[in-house]
C-alpha positions as CSV (number, residue, x, y, z in Angstrom):
1,M,156.4,30.9,-5.2
2,K,153.1,29.1,-5.1
3,L,152.9,25.8,-6.9
4,P,149.7,24.6,-8.6
5,P,148.2,21.5,-7.1
6,T,149.2,18.3,-8.8
7,K,146.7,16.3,-10.8
8,E,146.8,13.5,-8.2
9,K,146.1,15.9,-5.4
10,V,143.1,17.4,-7.2
11,E,141.7,13.9,-8.0
12,L,142.1,12.9,-4.3
13,L,140.3,16.0,-3.2
14,H,137.5,15.3,-5.7
15,E,137.1,11.8,-4.4
16,I,136.9,13.1,-0.8
17,Q,134.3,15.6,-1.8
18,K,132.2,13.0,-3.5
19,W,132.3,10.6,-0.6
20,R,131.7,13.4,2.0
21,F,128.6,14.3,0.1
22,R,127.4,10.7,0.0
23,V,128.0,10.3,3.7
24,L,126.2,13.5,4.6
25,E,123.2,12.7,2.4
26,L,122.9,9.2,3.8
27,A,123.2,10.6,7.4
28,L,120.4,13.0,6.7
29,F,118.3,10.3,5.2
30,L,118.9,8.0,8.2
31,D,117.8,10.8,10.5
32,T,114.3,10.4,9.1
33,H,114.5,6.7,8.2
34,P,116.5,5.1,11.1
35,E,115.1,1.6,10.4
36,D,116.2,1.5,6.8
37,G,118.8,-1.3,6.9
38,R,119.9,-0.8,3.3
39,A,120.6,2.9,3.9
40,L,122.6,2.0,7.0
41,E,124.7,-0.5,5.0
42,D,125.3,2.2,2.3
43,Y,126.2,4.7,5.0
44,N,128.8,2.4,6.6
45,E,130.3,1.5,3.2
46,A,130.5,5.2,2.2
47,A,132.0,6.1,5.6
48,K,134.7,3.5,5.0
49,Q,135.4,4.8,1.6
50,L,135.6,8.3,2.8
51,H,138.0,7.4,5.6
52,S,140.2,5.5,3.0
53,W,140.4,8.5,0.7
54,Q,141.1,10.9,3.5
55,R,143.9,8.7,4.8
56,A,145.4,8.4,1.3
57,Y,145.4,12.2,1.0
58,E,146.8,12.9,4.4
59,E,149.6,10.4,3.9
60,R,150.7,12.3,0.8
61,Y,149.8,15.9,1.5
62,G,149.2,16.3,5.3
63,P,146.1,16.8,7.3
64,L,142.9,18.1,5.7
65,I,141.8,19.8,8.9
66,N,143.8,20.9,11.9
67,Y,142.3,18.5,14.3
68,S,142.4,15.3,12.3
69,G,144.7,13.6,14.7
70,A,147.5,13.2,12.2
71,P,151.0,13.2,13.7
72,A,152.8,16.5,13.5
73,G,156.3,15.0,13.1
74,D,159.3,17.0,14.4
75,S,157.7,20.4,13.7
76,W,154.4,22.1,13.3
77,T,153.7,22.7,9.6
78,W,150.1,22.4,8.7
79,V,150.2,23.8,5.1
80,E,153.3,24.0,3.0
81,E,151.5,24.7,-0.3
82,P,148.9,27.4,-1.0
83,W,145.7,27.2,1.0
84,P,142.9,25.5,-1.0
85,W,141.2,28.8,-1.8
86,E,144.4,30.3,-3.1
87,S,145.1,27.5,-5.6
88,G,142.5,28.7,-8.1
89,M,140.6,25.4,-8.2
């Protein structure tokens, strides 16, 4: 039986998506404006925030990707709940 994602899990995923978008956009901007110090500061702060949200998610629900470097524990179980595309989000 598949369980629906919890509200907390959905909120964490939303924060991760938001910060990933910001990091990506700033990286693209810095590709064309490498001397922009403010953009670099914003990128570094956004990257820290993204890492923090990802760490919080992985501590509660497991790795977001299969090569994230998170410990496997005593057994290899990557996904215990439905895959993200199966949850109806």
